C-alpha positions as CSV (number, residue, x, y, z in Angstrom):
1,M,0.0,-0.3,-0.2
2,L,1.4,3.6,-0.7
3,L,1.6,5.6,2.0
4,P,1.6,9.3,1.7
5,A,4.8,11.7,2.3
6,K,5.2,12.6,6.0
7,A,5.9,15.9,5.3
8,E,2.6,16.6,3.5
9,V,0.8,14.8,6.1
10,A,2.2,16.8,9.0
11,R,1.7,20.1,6.9
12,Q,-2.3,19.2,6.1
13,L,-2.6,18.2,9.9
14,R,-1.2,21.3,10.9
15,R,-3.3,23.5,8.5
16,Y,-6.6,21.2,9.7
17,R,-5.5,22.1,13.4
18,A,-5.2,25.5,12.7
19,W,-8.2,26.0,10.9
20,E,-10.6,24.1,13.9
21,R,-9.3,26.6,15.9
22,V,-10.3,29.6,13.9
23,M,-13.9,27.7,13.8
24,L,-14.1,27.4,16.5
25,A,-13.5,30.8,17.4
26,A,-16.1,31.9,15.0
27,P,-18.4,29.2,14.1
28,N,-20.6,31.6,12.1
29,D,-18.5,32.5,9.5
30,R,-19.5,30.7,6.4
31,T,-15.9,31.5,4.7
32,V,-14.1,29.8,7.7
33,R,-16.2,27.0,8.2
34,T,-15.9,26.1,4.4
35,T,-12.2,26.4,4.7
36,F,-12.3,24.2,7.8
37,E,-14.4,21.5,5.6
38,D,-12.2,21.4,2.7
39,S,-9.1,20.7,5.0
40,G,-10.7,18.0,7.1
41,Y,-11.6,16.7,3.3
42,T,-8.2,16.9,2.1
43,L,-6.8,14.9,5.5
44,C,-9.3,12.6,4.7
45,V,-8.3,11.6,1.2
46,L,-4.8,11.6,2.5
47,M,-5.2,9.2,5.2
48,G,-8.0,7.1,3.3
49,K,-10.6,8.1,6.0
50,R,-14.2,9.1,6.0
51,C,-14.6,11.3,8.6
52,A,-12.0,14.1,9.3
53,R,-11.7,13.5,13.3
54,E,-10.7,9.8,12.0
55,A,-8.5,11.2,9.4
56,A,-6.3,13.8,12.2
57,D,-6.3,10.5,14.4
58,A,-4.6,8.4,12.1
59,A,-2.3,11.5,10.6
60,E,-1.2,11.9,14.5
61,R,-0.5,8.0,14.6
62,Y,1.3,8.0,11.4
63,L,3.4,10.7,12.1
64,R,4.3,9.1,15.6
65,T,5.2,5.5,14.1
66,N,8.1,4.8,12.0
67,Q,10.1,7.6,12.3
68,V,12.7,7.2,9.5
69,A,16.4,9.3,9.5
70,P,17.0,11.0,5.9
71,A,19.6,8.7,5.4
72,Q,17.6,5.9,6.2
73,E,15.1,7.1,3.5
74,Q,17.4,7.9,1.0
75,N,18.8,4.1,1.1
76,Q,14.7,3.4,0.6
77,V,14.3,5.9,-2.6
78,T,17.5,4.4,-3.8
79,C,16.0,0.7,-3.7
80,L,12.7,1.6,-5.0
81,Q,14.6,2.7,-8.1
82,E,16.5,-0.1,-8.1
83,Q,13.0,-2.1,-8.1
84,Q,11.7,-0.2,-10.9
85,V,14.8,-0.4,-12.9
86,T,14.9,-4.2,-12.4
87,C,11.1,-4.3,-13.4
88,L,11.4,-2.2,-16.6
89,Q,14.4,-4.6,-17.5
90,E,12.1,-7.6,-17.0
91,Q,9.3,-6.0,-18.9
92,N,11.6,-5.4,-21.9
93,E,12.9,-9.3,-21.8
94,R,9.4,-10.2,-22.3
95,P,8.9,-12.2,-25.4
96,R,6.8,-9.9,-28.5
97,P,5.0,-11.8,-31.2
98,A,7.0,-11.7,-34.5
99,T,4.6,-10.1,-36.8
100,A,1.1,-8.5,-36.1
101,V,-2.0,-10.3,-36.5
102,R,-4.4,-8.7,-38.6
103,R,-7.9,-9.6,-37.6
104,R,-11.1,-9.1,-39.3
105,P,-13.8,-6.9,-37.9
106,P,-16.7,-8.6,-36.3
107,A,-19.6,-9.9,-38.1
108,A,-21.9,-7.2,-37.1
109,E,-19.5,-4.4,-38.8
110,R,-18.4,-6.3,-42.1
111,R,-20.5,-5.3,-45.3
112,S,-21.4,-8.3,-47.8
113,P,-20.6,-7.5,-51.2
114,A,-24.2,-7.4,-52.2
115,G,-24.9,-4.4,-49.7
116,R,-22.6,-1.8,-51.6
């Protein structure tokens, strides 16, 4: 499963929390409420949750766990790049048909010589 970048999760979580505070201070302001809901939706999409509260909790858990040092992260990126190169090489080694096979159109699209 692909996971979002921790920097992006942290940025969206900070944005969500900031708009949450503003919305609680001015609950009747429609612009503030709309922006708060938009930030919650973005966090939901990023974390794969249906509720903004669940998404915020999931983001906090995600940011607390599996802290990777920059050197380790670079090694992981290098490893992924090597895997992609290997995968592409394997795809290029697959046998290809020698000639293209031409097929006739389906029977419904064929016309008889008498129908011209």
